[in-house]
C-alpha positions in Angstrom: -15.3 -55.1 68.6 -17.7 -55.4 65.7 -16.7 -55.4 62.1 -18.7 -53.4 59.4 -19.7 -55.2 56.2 -18.3 -53.5 53.1 -21.6 -53.7 51.4 -23.2 -51.5 54.0 -21.2 -48.5 52.8 -22.1 -49.0 49.0 -24.5 -46.5 47.4 -27.6 -48.5 46.2 -28.0 -46.0 43.3 -24.5 -46.6 41.8 -25.8 -49.7 39.9 -28.5 -47.6 38.2 -25.9 -44.9 37.2 -23.6 -47.5 35.6 -26.6 -48.9 33.7 -27.5 -45.5 32.4 -23.9 -44.9 31.2 -23.8 -48.2 29.4 -27.1 -47.4 27.7 -25.8 -44.0 26.6 -22.6 -45.6 25.1 -24.7 -48.1 23.3 -26.9 -45.4 21.8 -23.9 -43.4 20.6 -22.5 -46.5 18.9 -25.7 -47.2 17.2 -26.0 -43.6 15.9 -22.4 -43.7 14.7 -22.9 -47.0 12.9 -26.0 -45.6 11.2 -24.3 -42.4 10.1 -21.1 -44.1 8.8 -22.5 -45.3 5.4 -23.8 -41.7 4.7 -20.4 -40.3 5.5 -18.8 -42.8 3.2 -21.2 -42.1 0.3 -20.7 -38.4 0.7 -17.0 -38.9 0.6 -17.3 -40.8 -2.7 -19.5 -38.1 -4.1 -16.8 -35.5 -3.3 -14.1 -37.6 -4.9 -16.4 -38.0 -8.0 -16.6 -34.2 -8.2 -12.9 -33.9 -7.8 -12.2 -36.4 -10.5 -14.6 -34.6 -12.9 -12.9 -31.3 -12.2 -9.4 -32.7 -12.8 -10.4 -34.4 -16.0 -12.0 -31.2 -17.3 -8.7 -29.4 -16.6 -7.0 -31.8 -19.0 -9.7 -31.1 -21.6 -9.2 -27.4 -21.2 -5.4 -27.6 -21.3 -5.4 -29.7 -24.5 -7.8 -27.2 -26.2 -5.6 -24.3 -25.2 -2.4 -26.1 -26.4 -4.0 -26.8 -29.8 -5.3 -23.2 -30.1 -1.8 -21.9 -29.4 0.4 -24.2 -31.6 -2.1 -25.6 -34.1 -1.2 -29.2 -33.2 -2.0 -31.7 -30.4 0.3 -32.3 -27.4 2.1 -35.6 -27.4 2.6 -36.0 -23.6 1.2 -34.5 -20.4 4.6 -32.8 -20.0 3.7 -30.7 -23.0 0.9 -29.2 -21.0 2.7 -28.7 -17.7 6.1 -27.6 -19.1 6.4 -23.8 -18.8 8.5 -23.2 -22.0 8.4 -19.6 -23.0 6.5 -18.9 -19.7 3.4 -20.7 -21.1 1.9 -23.5 -19.1 -1.5 -24.9 -20.0 -2.0 -27.1 -17.0 -1.0 -26.0 -13.5 0.2 -29.5 -12.6 -0.2 -33.1 -13.7 -3.3 -33.8 -11.7 -3.6 -37.4 -10.5 -6.6 -39.6 -10.9 -8.1 -39.5 -7.4 -9.7 -43.0 -7.9 -6.4 -44.6 -8.8 -4.9 -45.2 -5.4 -1.9 -47.1 -6.8 0.0 -44.4 -8.7 -2.7 -41.9 -9.7 -2.0 -42.3 -13.4 -4.6 -41.9 -16.1 -5.4 -43.9 -19.2 -4.1 -41.7 -22.1 -6.4 -41.3 -25.1 -4.9 -40.6 -28.5 -6.3 -39.5 -31.9 -5.4 -41.6 -34.9 -5.9 -41.2 -38.7 -9.5 -40.6 -39.8 -10.5 -39.4 -36.3 -10.2 -42.9 -34.8 -9.7 -42.8 -31.0 -7.0 -45.0 -29.5 -7.4 -46.2 -25.9 -11.0 -45.1 -25.5 -13.6 -47.5 -24.2 -16.6 -45.3 -24.8 -16.0 -44.0 -28.4 -14.4 -45.3 -31.5 -14.3 -42.0 -33.3 -13.7 -38.4 -32.3 -17.0 -37.5 -34.0 -18.9 -39.4 -31.3 -17.6 -37.4 -28.4 -20.3 -35.1 -27.0 -23.1 -36.6 -29.2 -25.9 -37.9 -27.0 -26.7 -41.6 -27.4 -23.4 -42.5 -29.1 -21.5 -43.5 -26.0 -20.9 -47.2 -25.8 -22.4 -47.6 -29.3 -22.1 -50.9 -31.1 -19.8 -51.6 -34.0 -21.0 -50.1 -37.3 -22.7 -47.1 -35.7 -22.5 -44.0 -37.9 -21.4 -40.7 -36.5 -22.6 -37.9 -38.7 -22.0 -35.0 -36.4 -19.1 -32.6 -36.9 -18.6 -33.5 -40.6 -18.0 -37.2 -40.2 -20.4 -39.5 -42.1 -18.3 -42.7 -42.4 -19.6 -45.8 -40.7 -17.5 -46.8 -37.7 -16.3 -50.3 -38.0 -14.0 -52.5 -35.9 -14.0 -53.0 -32.2 -17.0 -52.2 -30.1 -16.9 -49.1 -27.9 -17.3 -51.2 -24.8 -14.9 -51.6 -22.0 -15.4 -55.4 -22.1 -14.5 -55.8 -25.8 -11.8 -53.2 -26.2 -8.1 -54.3 -26.2 -6.1 -53.7 -23.1 -5.1 -50.1 -22.6 -1.7 -49.0 -23.8 0.6 -48.5 -20.8 2.6 -45.3 -20.8 2.7 -42.6 -23.4 2.7 -43.2 -27.1 5.7 -41.5 -28.8 4.5 -39.1 -31.5 0.8 -39.7 -30.5 -1.8 -37.0 -30.6 -3.0 -36.7 -27.0 -6.7 -35.7 -26.9 -7.8 -36.8 -23.5 -7.6 -38.9 -20.4 -9.7 -41.7 -18.8 -9.6 -43.6 -15.6 -8.0 -47.1 -15.2 -10.2 -48.0 -12.3 -12.9 -50.5 -13.0 -15.3 -49.8 -10.1 -18.9 -48.5 -10.2 -19.2 -44.8 -9.7 -21.7 -42.9 -7.6 -22.4 -40.3 -10.4 -23.1 -41.0 -14.1 -20.7 -39.0 -16.3 -21.5 -38.8 -20.0 -23.2 -42.2 -19.9 -20.4 -43.8 -17.9 -21.5 -45.8 -14.8 -18.0 -46.9 -13.8 -14.9 -44.9 -13.4 -13.3 -46.9 -16.3 -16.0 -45.4 -18.6 -15.3 -41.8 -17.4 -13.3 -40.2 -20.3 -12.4 -36.5 -20.7 -11.7 -35.9 -24.4 -11.2 -32.6 -26.2 -13.1 -32.5 -29.4 -11.7 -30.1 -32.1 -14.1 -27.2 -33.0 -13.5 -27.7 -36.7 -14.2 -31.2 -38.0 -11.5 -31.2 -40.6 -8.9 -30.8 -37.9 -9.7 -34.2 -36.4 -9.9 -36.0 -39.7 -6.3 -34.9 -40.5 -4.9 -36.3 -37.3 -2.0 -38.7 -37.5 1.6 -38.1 -38.5 2.7 -34.7 -37.4 -0.6 -33.8 -35.7 -0.9 -30.6 -37.6 -4.5 -29.7 -38.6 -5.8 -29.7 -42.1 -7.6 -26.6 -43.1 -11.2 -27.2 -43.8 -12.8 -23.9 -44.9 -16.4 -23.7 -44.0 -16.3 -26.9 -42.0 -17.2 -27.1 -38.4 -19.6 -25.5 -36.1 -19.2 -25.5 -32.3 -18.3 -28.5 -30.4 -21.1 -30.5 -28.9 -19.4 -30.4 -25.6 -19.3 -26.8 -24.3 -16.6 -27.6 -21.8 -14.4 -28.9 -24.6 -14.5 -25.5 -26.4 -11.6 -23.3 -25.2 -13.4 -20.2 -26.4 -16.6 -21.0 -24.4 -17.5 -18.8 -21.4 -15.5 -19.5 -18.4 -12.7 -21.3 -20.2 -10.6 -18.4 -21.5 -6.8 -19.0 -20.9 -5.3 -17.4 -17.9 -1.6 -16.5 -17.2 0.2 -19.4 -15.6 -2.2 -22.1 -16.8 -5.5 -23.3 -15.6 -6.8 -21.9 -12.3 -7.8 -24.7 -9.9 -10.8 -24.6 -7.7 -10.2 -23.7 -4.0 -8.9 -26.7 -2.1 -7.8 -28.7 -5.2 -4.6 -30.6 -4.7 -2.7 -33.5 -6.2 
């Protein structure tokens, strides 16, 4: 009786098939590796857009609150609390770049229009004025009725004091900024890092900002003013009219 060698029954083309399969898998892996950075960058761009949208919702809500009560909100809760069935912000949107707790750096308005906790501006008059972001100490802001030289700390994230943690009791809340010190894909109002992205509502009438401090009620300045340099900061600009139940989020926006 003769025995048959196992190799005699093997298909000689099976080795070529296995080689082709391995080449196809390697090609797919190479394509995936090449596409991964583009997917990552696009994801960051989408998060940048989301952050801008959320920040502008805070700007809009602060403007509507001021227009309604003639004073600044003191906390974010003032914007989301539906007292008297009025809510200026649908929800307390988180900073999408802050993966720890989603909290923002709160920016307040002090006496003489000085901004507290801002790393881009020292005075409210600078907000929305081209070329004044990250200005050096001593720069003069003449827009919006302010002509006093700005002295003190530089409007630079490196030289500013550490941000105030939490909310300031009795403070005049005028905006929010990010706590994340990472480079951004987009450039927003001169800011090339998320830490420099600030969303600040600038009063339409200059005299209102100059009277900030204390109770937060505005001082009447007849004839003062002109429109804000930042159209999105003007609650009466097209597309920013108040709506029942607070601001209307874009489709797909979440916490």
